[in-house]
PyMOL Python script that loads the backbone (N, CA, C, O; Angstrom):
from pymol import cmd

cmd.read_pdbstr("""\
ATOM      1  N   MET A   1     -39.731 -24.378  -7.771  1.00  0.00           N
ATOM      2  CA  MET A   1     -39.607 -22.863  -7.551  1.00  0.00           C
ATOM      3  C   MET A   1     -38.400 -22.266  -8.315  1.00  0.00           C
ATOM      4  O   MET A   1     -37.224 -22.592  -8.154  1.00  0.00           O
ATOM      5  N   GLU A   2     -38.860 -21.383  -9.130  1.00  0.00           N
ATOM      6  CA  GLU A   2     -37.680 -20.741 -10.016  1.00  0.00           C
ATOM      7  C   GLU A   2     -37.420 -19.431  -9.295  1.00  0.00           C
ATOM      8  O   GLU A   2     -38.279 -18.868  -8.617  1.00  0.00           O
ATOM      9  N   PHE A   3     -35.954 -18.894  -9.515  1.00  0.00           N
ATOM     10  CA  PHE A   3     -35.595 -17.802  -9.062  1.00  0.00           C
ATOM     11  C   PHE A   3     -35.520 -16.799 -10.234  1.00  0.00           C
ATOM     12  O   PHE A   3     -35.148 -17.238 -11.322  1.00  0.00           O
ATOM     13  N   ALA A   4     -35.825 -15.544 -10.119  1.00  0.00           N
ATOM     14  CA  ALA A   4     -35.557 -14.622 -11.114  1.00  0.00           C
ATOM     15  C   ALA A   4     -34.119 -14.153 -11.251  1.00  0.00           C
ATOM     16  O   ALA A   4     -33.485 -13.888 -10.229  1.00  0.00           O
ATOM     17  N   VAL A   5     -33.602 -14.041 -12.372  1.00  0.00           N
ATOM     18  CA  VAL A   5     -32.411 -13.525 -12.733  1.00  0.00           C
ATOM     19  C   VAL A   5     -32.412 -12.146 -13.109  1.00  0.00           C
ATOM     20  O   VAL A   5     -32.984 -11.803 -14.144  1.00  0.00           O
ATOM     21  N   CYS A   6     -31.734 -11.185 -12.254  1.00  0.00           N
ATOM     22  CA  CYS A   6     -31.775  -9.795 -12.396  1.00  0.00           C
ATOM     23  C   CYS A   6     -30.842  -9.259 -13.376  1.00  0.00           C
ATOM     24  O   CYS A   6     -30.874  -8.068 -13.689  1.00  0.00           O
ATOM     25  N   TYR A   7     -29.909 -10.189 -13.937  1.00  0.00           N
ATOM     26  CA  TYR A   7     -28.902  -9.589 -14.872  1.00  0.00           C
ATOM     27  C   TYR A   7     -28.750 -10.364 -16.104  1.00  0.00           C
ATOM     28  O   TYR A   7     -29.236 -11.494 -16.141  1.00  0.00           O
ATOM     29  N   ASP A   8     -28.177  -9.923 -17.043  1.00  0.00           N
ATOM     30  CA  ASP A   8     -28.073 -10.604 -18.414  1.00  0.00           C
ATOM     31  C   ASP A   8     -26.805 -11.249 -18.550  1.00  0.00           C
ATOM     32  O   ASP A   8     -25.760 -10.769 -18.111  1.00  0.00           O
ATOM     33  N   HIS A   9     -26.894 -12.334 -19.157  1.00  0.00           N
ATOM     34  CA  HIS A   9     -25.581 -13.224 -19.463  1.00  0.00           C
ATOM     35  C   HIS A   9     -25.181 -12.985 -20.880  1.00  0.00           C
ATOM     36  O   HIS A   9     -24.527 -13.877 -21.421  1.00  0.00           O
ATOM     37  N   SER A  10     -25.494 -11.854 -21.600  1.00  0.00           N
ATOM     38  CA  SER A  10     -25.138 -11.694 -22.887  1.00  0.00           C
ATOM     39  C   SER A  10     -23.545 -11.576 -23.144  1.00  0.00           C
ATOM     40  O   SER A  10     -22.789 -11.266 -22.223  1.00  0.00           O
ATOM     41  N   GLY A  11     -23.144 -11.807 -24.284  1.00  0.00           N
ATOM     42  CA  GLY A  11     -21.730 -11.767 -24.692  1.00  0.00           C
ATOM     43  C   GLY A  11     -21.295 -10.240 -24.727  1.00  0.00           C
ATOM     44  O   GLY A  11     -20.147  -9.888 -24.454  1.00  0.00           O
ATOM     45  N   PHE A  12     -22.176  -9.480 -25.038  1.00  0.00           N
ATOM     46  CA  PHE A  12     -22.043  -7.892 -25.054  1.00  0.00           C
ATOM     47  C   PHE A  12     -21.406  -7.510 -23.726  1.00  0.00           C
ATOM     48  O   PHE A  12     -20.330  -6.916 -23.649  1.00  0.00           O
ATOM     49  N   ASP A  13     -22.142  -7.890 -22.685  1.00  0.00           N
ATOM     50  CA  ASP A  13     -21.921  -7.532 -21.345  1.00  0.00           C
ATOM     51  C   ASP A  13     -20.596  -8.086 -20.831  1.00  0.00           C
ATOM     52  O   ASP A  13     -20.039  -7.455 -19.932  1.00  0.00           O
ATOM     53  N   LEU A  14     -20.013  -9.233 -21.319  1.00  0.00           N
ATOM     54  CA  LEU A  14     -18.807  -9.817 -20.985  1.00  0.00           C
ATOM     55  C   LEU A  14     -17.925  -9.062 -21.635  1.00  0.00           C
ATOM     56  O   LEU A  14     -16.984  -8.630 -20.969  1.00  0.00           O
ATOM     57  N   ALA A  15     -17.994  -8.755 -22.924  1.00  0.00           N
ATOM     58  CA  ALA A  15     -16.905  -7.928 -23.799  1.00  0.00           C
ATOM     59  C   ALA A  15     -16.792  -6.655 -23.121  1.00  0.00           C
ATOM     60  O   ALA A  15     -15.650  -6.336 -22.790  1.00  0.00           O
ATOM     61  N   ARG A  16     -17.814  -5.799 -22.824  1.00  0.00           N
ATOM     62  CA  ARG A  16     -17.715  -4.607 -22.225  1.00  0.00           C
ATOM     63  C   ARG A  16     -16.934  -4.678 -20.886  1.00  0.00           C
ATOM     64  O   ARG A  16     -16.029  -3.863 -20.706  1.00  0.00           O
ATOM     65  N   SER A  17     -17.182  -5.462 -20.080  1.00  0.00           N
ATOM     66  CA  SER A  17     -16.576  -5.852 -18.714  1.00  0.00           C
ATOM     67  C   SER A  17     -15.164  -6.058 -18.925  1.00  0.00           C
ATOM     68  O   SER A  17     -14.353  -5.417 -18.255  1.00  0.00           O
ATOM     69  N   LEU A  18     -14.747  -7.006 -19.912  1.00  0.00           N
ATOM     70  CA  LEU A  18     -13.338  -7.205 -20.158  1.00  0.00           C
ATOM     71  C   LEU A  18     -12.598  -5.857 -20.715  1.00  0.00           C
ATOM     72  O   LEU A  18     -11.518  -5.476 -20.264  1.00  0.00           O
ATOM     73  N   PHE A  19     -13.268  -5.229 -21.685  1.00  0.00           N
ATOM     74  CA  PHE A  19     -12.665  -3.913 -22.172  1.00  0.00           C
ATOM     75  C   PHE A  19     -12.428  -2.993 -21.151  1.00  0.00           C
ATOM     76  O   PHE A  19     -11.381  -2.346 -21.184  1.00  0.00           O
ATOM     77  N   LEU A  20     -13.359  -2.805 -20.105  1.00  0.00           N
ATOM     78  CA  LEU A  20     -13.187  -1.759 -19.058  1.00  0.00           C
ATOM     79  C   LEU A  20     -12.158  -2.221 -18.132  1.00  0.00           C
ATOM     80  O   LEU A  20     -11.478  -1.345 -17.597  1.00  0.00           O
ATOM     81  N   ASP A  21     -11.904  -3.547 -17.825  1.00  0.00           N
ATOM     82  CA  ASP A  21     -11.023  -3.996 -16.968  1.00  0.00           C
ATOM     83  C   ASP A  21      -9.645  -3.724 -17.663  1.00  0.00           C
ATOM     84  O   ASP A  21      -8.731  -3.249 -16.989  1.00  0.00           O
ATOM     85  N   LEU A  22      -9.483  -3.988 -18.884  1.00  0.00           N
ATOM     86  CA  LEU A  22      -8.214  -3.926 -19.583  1.00  0.00           C
ATOM     87  C   LEU A  22      -7.808  -2.382 -19.663  1.00  0.00           C
ATOM     88  O   LEU A  22      -6.656  -1.982 -19.496  1.00  0.00           O
ATOM     89  N   THR A  23      -8.794  -1.656 -19.911  1.00  0.00           N
ATOM     90  CA  THR A  23      -8.590  -0.110 -20.029  1.00  0.00           C
ATOM     91  C   THR A  23      -8.016   0.222 -18.735  1.00  0.00           C
ATOM     92  O   THR A  23      -6.924   0.781 -18.646  1.00  0.00           O
ATOM     93  N   ALA A  24      -8.774  -0.132 -17.655  1.00  0.00           N
ATOM     94  CA  ALA A  24      -8.347   0.300 -16.163  1.00  0.00           C
ATOM     95  C   ALA A  24      -6.881  -0.148 -15.963  1.00  0.00           C
ATOM     96  O   ALA A  24      -6.060   0.656 -15.521  1.00  0.00           O
ATOM     97  N   PHE A  25      -6.558  -1.336 -16.260  1.00  0.00           N
ATOM     98  CA  PHE A  25      -5.439  -1.879 -16.086  1.00  0.00           C
ATOM     99  C   PHE A  25      -4.213  -1.103 -16.711  1.00  0.00           C
ATOM    100  O   PHE A  25      -3.202  -0.789 -16.082  1.00  0.00           O
ATOM    101  N   LEU A  26      -4.459  -0.838 -18.066  1.00  0.00           N
ATOM    102  CA  LEU A  26      -3.494  -0.034 -18.804  1.00  0.00           C
ATOM    103  C   LEU A  26      -3.407   1.307 -18.348  1.00  0.00           C
ATOM    104  O   LEU A  26      -2.314   1.872 -18.395  1.00  0.00           O
ATOM    105  N   ALA A  27      -4.452   1.915 -17.895  1.00  0.00           N
ATOM    106  CA  ALA A  27      -4.441   3.275 -17.350  1.00  0.00           C
ATOM    107  C   ALA A  27      -3.621   3.352 -16.000  1.00  0.00           C
ATOM    108  O   ALA A  27      -3.001   4.371 -15.696  1.00  0.00           O
ATOM    109  N   LEU A  28      -3.650   2.296 -15.260  1.00  0.00           N
ATOM    110  CA  LEU A  28      -2.882   2.268 -14.088  1.00  0.00           C
ATOM    111  C   LEU A  28      -1.333   2.020 -14.311  1.00  0.00           C
ATOM    112  O   LEU A  28      -0.483   2.611 -13.645  1.00  0.00           O
ATOM    113  N   MET A  29      -1.048   1.135 -15.262  1.00  0.00           N
ATOM    114  CA  MET A  29       0.173   0.759 -15.579  1.00  0.00           C
ATOM    115  C   MET A  29       1.118   1.627 -16.415  1.00  0.00           C
ATOM    116  O   MET A  29       2.341   1.490 -16.421  1.00  0.00           O
ATOM    117  N   THR A  30       0.406   2.566 -17.146  1.00  0.00           N
ATOM    118  CA  THR A  30       1.154   3.376 -18.143  1.00  0.00           C
ATOM    119  C   THR A  30       2.081   4.290 -17.554  1.00  0.00           C
ATOM    120  O   THR A  30       3.195   4.443 -18.054  1.00  0.00           O
ATOM    121  N   PRO A  31       1.635   5.051 -16.305  1.00  0.00           N
ATOM    122  CA  PRO A  31       2.631   5.991 -15.677  1.00  0.00           C
ATOM    123  C   PRO A  31       3.831   5.177 -15.109  1.00  0.00           C
ATOM    124  O   PRO A  31       4.943   5.703 -15.139  1.00  0.00           O
ATOM    125  N   TRP A  32       3.681   3.956 -14.606  1.00  0.00           N
ATOM    126  CA  TRP A  32       4.704   3.224 -14.070  1.00  0.00           C
ATOM    127  C   TRP A  32       5.608   2.976 -15.217  1.00  0.00           C
ATOM    128  O   TRP A  32       6.794   3.289 -15.114  1.00  0.00           O
ATOM    129  N   ALA A  33       5.128   2.418 -16.349  1.00  0.00           N
ATOM    130  CA  ALA A  33       6.021   2.213 -17.381  1.00  0.00           C
ATOM    131  C   ALA A  33       6.778   3.259 -17.952  1.00  0.00           C
ATOM    132  O   ALA A  33       7.955   3.100 -18.277  1.00  0.00           O
ATOM    133  N   VAL A  34       6.139   4.362 -18.096  1.00  0.00           N
ATOM    134  CA  VAL A  34       6.867   5.637 -18.534  1.00  0.00           C
ATOM    135  C   VAL A  34       8.079   6.048 -17.585  1.00  0.00           C
ATOM    136  O   VAL A  34       9.189   6.384 -17.999  1.00  0.00           O
ATOM    137  N   ALA A  35       7.675   5.967 -16.172  1.00  0.00           N
ATOM    138  CA  ALA A  35       8.662   6.353 -15.373  1.00  0.00           C
ATOM    139  C   ALA A  35       9.877   5.323 -15.386  1.00  0.00           C
ATOM    140  O   ALA A  35      11.027   5.718 -15.193  1.00  0.00           O
ATOM    141  N   ARG A  36       9.595   4.073 -15.607  1.00  0.00           N
ATOM    142  CA  ARG A  36      10.632   3.070 -15.662  1.00  0.00           C
ATOM    143  C   ARG A  36      11.513   3.328 -16.929  1.00  0.00           C
ATOM    144  O   ARG A  36      12.726   3.140 -16.849  1.00  0.00           O
ATOM    145  N   LEU A  37      10.953   3.744 -18.072  1.00  0.00           N
ATOM    146  CA  LEU A  37      11.702   3.935 -19.324  1.00  0.00           C
ATOM    147  C   LEU A  37      12.500   5.083 -19.065  1.00  0.00           C
ATOM    148  O   LEU A  37      13.654   5.040 -19.492  1.00  0.00           O
ATOM    149  N   ILE A  38      12.094   6.196 -18.399  1.00  0.00           N
ATOM    150  CA  ILE A  38      12.913   7.430 -18.091  1.00  0.00           C
ATOM    151  C   ILE A  38      13.949   7.070 -17.261  1.00  0.00           C
ATOM    152  O   ILE A  38      15.060   7.549 -17.491  1.00  0.00           O
ATOM    153  N   GLU A  39      13.766   6.196 -16.196  1.00  0.00           N
ATOM    154  CA  GLU A  39      14.850   5.765 -15.289  1.00  0.00           C
ATOM    155  C   GLU A  39      15.921   5.095 -16.130  1.00  0.00           C
ATOM    156  O   GLU A  39      17.094   5.457 -16.031  1.00  0.00           O
ATOM    157  N   ILE A  40      15.544   4.124 -16.956  1.00  0.00           N
ATOM    158  CA  ILE A  40      16.417   3.470 -17.868  1.00  0.00           C
ATOM    159  C   ILE A  40      17.246   4.346 -18.635  1.00  0.00           C
ATOM    160  O   ILE A  40      18.467   4.191 -18.679  1.00  0.00           O
ATOM    161  N   ALA A  41      16.633   5.277 -19.255  1.00  0.00           N
ATOM    162  CA  ALA A  41      17.300   6.176 -20.204  1.00  0.00           C
ATOM    163  C   ALA A  41      18.295   7.105 -19.382  1.00  0.00           C
ATOM    164  O   ALA A  41      19.351   7.439 -19.919  1.00  0.00           O
ATOM    165  N   ARG A  42      18.018   7.494 -18.212  1.00  0.00           N
ATOM    166  CA  ARG A  42      18.920   8.286 -17.468  1.00  0.00           C
ATOM    167  C   ARG A  42      20.070   7.431 -17.039  1.00  0.00           C
ATOM    168  O   ARG A  42      21.211   7.893 -17.069  1.00  0.00           O
ATOM    169  N   GLU A  43      19.846   6.280 -16.665  1.00  0.00           N
ATOM    170  CA  GLU A  43      21.095   5.355 -16.261  1.00  0.00           C
ATOM    171  C   GLU A  43      21.961   5.169 -17.330  1.00  0.00           C
ATOM    172  O   GLU A  43      23.170   5.280 -17.127  1.00  0.00           O
ATOM    173  N   ASP A  44      21.456   4.851 -18.654  1.00  0.00           N
ATOM    174  CA  ASP A  44      22.231   4.699 -19.841  1.00  0.00           C
ATOM    175  C   ASP A  44      22.955   6.102 -20.239  1.00  0.00           C
ATOM    176  O   ASP A  44      24.046   6.124 -20.809  1.00  0.00           O
ATOM    177  N   GLY A  45      22.300   7.157 -19.911  1.00  0.00           N
ATOM    178  CA  GLY A  45      23.018   8.390 -20.268  1.00  0.00           C
ATOM    179  C   GLY A  45      24.134   8.599 -19.248  1.00  0.00           C
ATOM    180  O   GLY A  45      25.197   9.070 -19.654  1.00  0.00           O
ATOM    181  N   ALA A  46      23.982   8.283 -17.930  1.00  0.00           N
ATOM    182  CA  ALA A  46      24.901   8.378 -17.007  1.00  0.00           C
ATOM    183  C   ALA A  46      26.225   7.429 -17.297  1.00  0.00           C
ATOM    184  O   ALA A  46      27.376   7.832 -17.132  1.00  0.00           O
ATOM    185  N   ALA A  47      25.926   6.294 -17.688  1.00  0.00           N
ATOM    186  CA  ALA A  47      27.034   5.392 -18.089  1.00  0.00           C
ATOM    187  C   ALA A  47      27.818   5.895 -19.228  1.00  0.00           C
ATOM    188  O   ALA A  47      29.032   5.713 -19.314  1.00  0.00           O
ATOM    189  N   ALA A  48      27.042   6.598 -20.199  1.00  0.00           N
ATOM    190  CA  ALA A  48      27.881   7.001 -21.382  1.00  0.00           C
ATOM    191  C   ALA A  48      28.788   8.196 -20.884  1.00  0.00           C
ATOM    192  O   ALA A  48      29.937   8.262 -21.320  1.00  0.00           O
ATOM    193  N   LEU A  49      28.385   9.020 -20.106  1.00  0.00           N
ATOM    194  CA  LEU A  49      29.075  10.062 -19.483  1.00  0.00           C
ATOM    195  C   LEU A  49      30.424   9.573 -18.775  1.00  0.00           C
ATOM    196  O   LEU A  49      31.473  10.208 -18.883  1.00  0.00           O
ATOM    197  N   GLN A  50      30.301   8.352 -18.017  1.00  0.00           N
ATOM    198  CA  GLN A  50      31.309   7.976 -17.337  1.00  0.00           C
ATOM    199  C   GLN A  50      32.373   7.415 -18.167  1.00  0.00           C
ATOM    200  O   GLN A  50      33.544   7.490 -17.794  1.00  0.00           O
ATOM    201  N   LEU A  51      32.019   6.815 -19.351  1.00  0.00           N
ATOM    202  CA  LEU A  51      33.029   6.282 -20.254  1.00  0.00           C
ATOM    203  C   LEU A  51      33.847   7.281 -20.956  1.00  0.00           C
ATOM    204  O   LEU A  51      34.970   7.012 -21.381  1.00  0.00           O
ATOM    205  N   ALA A  52      33.242   8.538 -21.093  1.00  0.00           N
ATOM    206  CA  ALA A  52      33.933   9.413 -21.817  1.00  0.00           C
ATOM    207  C   ALA A  52      35.028  10.080 -21.041  1.00  0.00           C
ATOM    208  O   ALA A  52      35.750  10.915 -21.585  1.00  0.00           O
TER     209      ALA A  52
END
""", "prot")
cmd.dss("prot")
cmd.show_as("cartoon", "prot")
cmd.util.cbc("prot")
cmd.orient("prot")
């Protein structure tokens, strides 16, 4: 007895899925990375003011 496969195992579907996963990951991580860079820049600026 054979079972019907209701989805395709093509490479295009795999590539699209990986692209969407990567895009979602980057969309979620970008705001955090920008906030971290701003925080680091502010710390460096505060340290420069303390030395003066």
